[in-house]
N, C-alpha and C positions, 0 to 999 in steps of 0.2 A: 303550478298548472304554467304550462307552454304558452310564450306569446301567440295571440292570435296570427294566422297565416294568411287568413282572408279577412277584408272587410265584411260588414253585414252585407247580405245579399238577397233582396226579395227577389223570388221566383214566380212565374206566372201559376195560377192557381193557388196561390199560398195564402189568400187572405190577407193580406197587410201581414205577415209574418216576416220576422227579420232572423235571419239564421247566420250565426259567426261564431268563430272560435271562443269559449270562455275566459275569462281574465281574472287575475287575483281579485280584483275589484268586485267581480260577481260572487264570491264566496258566500256571502249572506244569502243571496237568491238560491243557490243551489242546496244549501243547508235547509232552505225553507221549503223547498219542492221534495227534497228527499223525505222529509219527516211528513210531509202532506202525502205521497204517494205510498210510504213504506210502515208509516205509523211509527218511525224510528226516533230515537234521542241523540242524534250524530250532533254533534258540536265542534267547536272549532279545534281542538285537539284531534279529533277525527280528520278533519279538513286538514290540518295541515301533516299528518300522519301520511295520509292517502296521497294527497295532491301537491304536497310541497317536496317532503322529503321522498315518498313514493314515485314521485316524477310523474304523476296522473295530468291526464288533460281532457278536453272535453269540447263538444259542439251544443249550441243550445238553441232552441227556437222561441223567440219572444215576441210577446202581443201586448200590446198598449203599455210595455214597459215591464211586463211582468215574463219571468221565465216559466214557460208551458211545456217544455218537452227539453231532454238533456240525452245525450249518448256521450258516456266517457270510458277512459281506458286507463289501465298502469301499464308502464314499460316494465317488459319481462323477458330476460335473456332464454331462448329456448335452446334445447341439445338436439338437435336433428341430425341423424345419421352421423353421431360424432362429430357435427361441427357446430359453435354457436351461430343463433341467427335471431335478428333483432325481432322481438315479439312485442305485440299490444293485446294486453287480456282486457277485453271488453267488460264493463260493468256500470253501475248507476245508470242503466237505462230506464227512462222513467218518462211519464208524460200524467199532466195534471188532469184530475178526474175530468173536469169539464170538457177536456179535449179528447175524450176517448174515440176518435174516429182514427185508433191507432192502425200504423201499417198499412194504411192506403198510400197512394201516391200523391193524395193532396195534404194528408196531415201533418201536424208538425212534427211527429215521431218520424215519419219516413224521411223527412228533410233534414231534421238534427242529426239522424243516422246516417243518412248519405253524405251529407256535407262533411263529418268527422272520418268516415271511411276513406274517402277521396282524398281529403288532404292530410292524411296520417298514413295511410296503409297503402303499399303496392310499390310498383317500380318509381323510382326517384322521391319517394316518400321515406320519411325516417323509421318506418318500421316493414319488415318485409310480410310478416304474417298476423293477422288479427284473429282471436279465437275467445268466445265466451261459452256460458253454460246457461241458456235458455231453456224453460220449459217446452213440453213438446209443441203445444198451441202457438206459444210463440214463435218458435223456430217453423213450423209450418207456414204460420202467415208471413213470416220474414225470408223464406225460400221463395213464397209466392211473389213477392214485388221486387226480389232480385237482391237482398241485400247479405244473405247468409246461404250457405250450404251445409247440409248436415253431416257432422263430422262422427257419429255413432252416440251409443246411449252412455249416459250416468248411472251407475246402479249403487242402492244403500245396501251392502252387506250386513247381517246381522248374526252376531252370535250370544248364545247363553255362558253365564259368567258361573253358575253355582256349579261346585264341586270339582274346579278347574286345580290341579296341582302346581306348584310352580316348577321353574325349571329345574334339573338338577344340578347342585352346585358344584360336583365334580367336574361337570362339562361347560357350563355357563354361568357366567355372571349377571344380574340384570340390576342396573344401580340407578340411582337419580342424578341428573344432570343439571347442576346448579347453573342458568344462563348467566349470573353474575360473578362466576368463578374465572379465574385468570387460564384456565383451559378449555373453556368452552368453544371458542371460536375453531381452535386447533383440532377439537373431537370433531365438530361437526364438519370440517373440509377435509380431515380424515375420512370420515364416513361418504361424504360427497365423490372423493376421490375415486374409493372403491366402486360406487354406483356409477360414476361415469364408465369405467372399466368395463361394467358387467351389462351396460344398455345402450352399447352402441346402435343394436338394431331397432331403439325405440325411440319414440318423440316425447319429449318431457322438458319441464322447467328447470333451469338450474336451482340448485339447492345447496348453494354455499353458505358461508358464515354470514356473510352481509346481508343475502337474502332472508336466512332464518331468522337472523335478529330483526329484522324490517318486519316479517312477516307475522312471528309468533309472539316476540319479547315485548317489542315498542308498539303493539296493537292496543290502541286504548280500549277499555270495558271488558277486555279478554283475559283470563289467566290459563296459561298453556303451560303444561309440566312434560318435561323430557326425562327420557328414559334411556340409558345406553345400554346394549348390548354387546358382551365381550366373553372372550376366553380368560380363564381362571389365571394362564399365563401371559397373558397381554395387557399392557395398560391402554391400548387404543382400542376404539370402539369398533364391533363388526358392522354395526348400525344404530341408529337411533329414531326411537320413536315418538311422536308427539302426541300427547293426549290432553283432552278437556274432560275432567271428571268431576265438573260442577254441576252437571244435570241432576234433574231429579229421579230419572228412570236411566238411560244408556249412556255410558260414557261415550264420548266421540274419538275415535282413533282417528286423527288429523292427516299424519304423515307419516312416513318412512323414509329414511336416508340411509341408503345400503345397498347391498346387492339383492335382487328378487328371490334368489334361491331361499333366502333367510327369513322371508316375509310368514310363512305358515308357522315357523317356530316363534317367532316375534307376536304372532297372533294371540300364541297360548300365552306369553307372559304377559298380554295386554290385557287378555280377560281376566287374570289372575289380579293383576293391578287394580282393574275395575271392580272386580269382587271386593278386594281390601278396602274399597271406599263405598261399598255398600251398593253399588250399581248392579242391577240383574241383567243388564245387557250391555253388550259393545257393538258398537256400529261404526262402520268405514264406508264413505262415497268413494267411487272409483269406476277406473274407465276398465274394457274388457280386458286388456293385458293384466291388470293389478289383480282382477277378479280370479283369471286363471293360474295366479301365481299362489292363491290363496284356496283353490279347488280342495287341498287335502287338509284344510282346516278344520273341519267339524264345523261349517255353516250350518246357522239354524234355516234361515232362508234370506231370499235376495228381492229387490222390486226396483224397478227403474224410477229416479228420481227427476231426472235432468236430461237434456241433449248437450251434446258438443256442438256449437256452431262455428263456422269458418266463414271468415269474411270475404266475399267475393271479390273483393280489389286485391286481396294476397296475391304476390308473385307467384305463389305456387298454384299450379292448376288443377282442376278438378280430380283429375286421376291420379295425379302425386298426391293430393291429401287426402285423397279415399285411402290410399295405401299406407299410409302412415299409422305406426301402432302406437297409439297415447296411452303414456304412463301418466296417467293424472289422479289425483286424489281430493278429497275436500278441502285439504289443506291448501290445493290450488284454486280454490275459489276466493274470492275476496270479501265474504259476508259469514263464512263460519269461524 
């Protein structure tokens, strides 16, 4: 976790709350609040993965020595209009149940979030743009008090898996990719390089080998599977899919690293893979740009699950962010 930029800062109407950046010594308080709010089982391995290796940071509101609200984020390089941009992906936004006057200008949630955004995101701060994945109600309230603006919806796309044929082997190869193999990083970077060239008009997070290894391979408590899609005459992948097939019903398609034009084809391979693991459905969370690429893929149905929230202190104004075509999937969240 980054060192605090501001000292504890009581403010009028805060009822004795102290608000400051979190420090490494606050680890146990953060873990305890996360378990209480989300009924999670996060531990020191998760904390080290996210806040140490993942360069996470956060601000907290304290009452009588207890952490009662927290707003945090993870450094994420964004690819906007073909240029890298320092982004901060918001997460671990939580308030202790006894302080659920959330998202009012007097509550600990507002003060923790406002402190975090103003000291981390915007002109002269470490990050140019902040974004996160609130629910519809959360976003509506955060918009009302001036913390966030609406960046559009995140949908859950669903496919049935029964009776889906494998890809024709004369045209394509669909192969497991071992993240511990010597060629894993080179394969991911090759797929990401092709994706960069094909997504100059989109807004997305960088998906290079370092990010993919941190997000999917080193994530404690999860087992993600990787599959390379390639031509028979090429050793290099045209794209790489990240799947979680451990659930009891739906396999989760978490990410795609490759050109968008191959996503509909990849969805067929993912459905076949899910069926091989006994899963009746395949599910992918994504923004509208991804859903458009998958329109011809035989979707069973879709539902909205989250909204994309853009932090108001970001250097991009509301008109600019409203014009961005976000390419985000469930793998871009910090919780799937």
